[in-house]
C-alpha positions, 0 to 999 in steps of 0.5 A: 513526522516524515519530511515534506516538500512544498513541491507537488508532483503531477499525480495523474495516474495515466501519466507514464512515469507515474504509472510505472512507479505505482503499478507494482506493489513492491515500489509502493511499499518502498515509497511507504517505507521511505515516507515513514522513515524520513530521509534515509540512505540507500543502505537504510532503505535496503535493510528496511525493505529486504532488497540488495542495493542494486535492485533497490536503486532501480525502483528508487529511480522509477519513484524519483522519475515520477516525482514521488521521491526526492534524493540528494547526495551526501558527503563523500565517504572516506574509503569509498574513493570519494563516492557520495552516498545518496539519501531519499525522502518522500515528496508527498505524504499521501498518494491521492490520484485525481480521476474522472468519474466518467473516464473509462481510461481512469477507471481501468487504471484504478482497476489495474492498480488494485488488481495485484493488491487484491491478488495478494490479499486473496493469496493471504486469505487462502494460504493456510501455512501462515501463522495460526493456520485456519483457526486464526483466519476471519474470512467472510464472503457474503452476497446478501440483500441488506436493508438501509439500516444494515447498510448504514451499520456496516458502513459505520463498522467500516469507518471504525476499522478505518479509524483503527488503521489510521491510528496504527499508521499515525503511531508508525509515522510518529515513531519514524520506523517502518515495521513489518506488518503483522496482520493483513486486513482486507475489507470490501463492501460494494453494491452489486448490479443486476440479478445476483444470487445470494451465496451460501454461508461457508465455514471451515470446521476445524477439528481439535 
């Protein structure tokens, strides 16, 4: 399992260093890579995330400044003029941000945090050049009037999906690897307020 620490950083989402660290999906992916790999050198992290060391250092510093990563200097490397390699590990095992339910500022920050991920999800759903083309996609968008029993069943299905994702994450944690994702799963089930008309059932008919 990834290394842990007894020190817990201030996870307030509105705190400037924390917001700078988490506002970009790339930085959160770097954090997740470090969390799954355990203590790793900059070279190992660069290879895992596909960045050069110079670019990666900038993001690592932002994550460390926020308290999400911890670094240490290794032993001097022969042939590098006494330079000491740096190693990084995650300071926490999960990103849980305390928010006030009635705080407009917190609500806006949460929305801003999710927005680039939702944009990426939308791009993934609409990119027909990806593996398998249209026929490999399962995109379903509905606005319906559900009964209480139907709502309970949908929530149960969402719970099953969360269990599957949790097992996949546990498997990755135990292997101490950060493999590339091979599927994108996006699920949104949310109540709507006001007068919202139901949407039509839109399905692409793929020709043979």
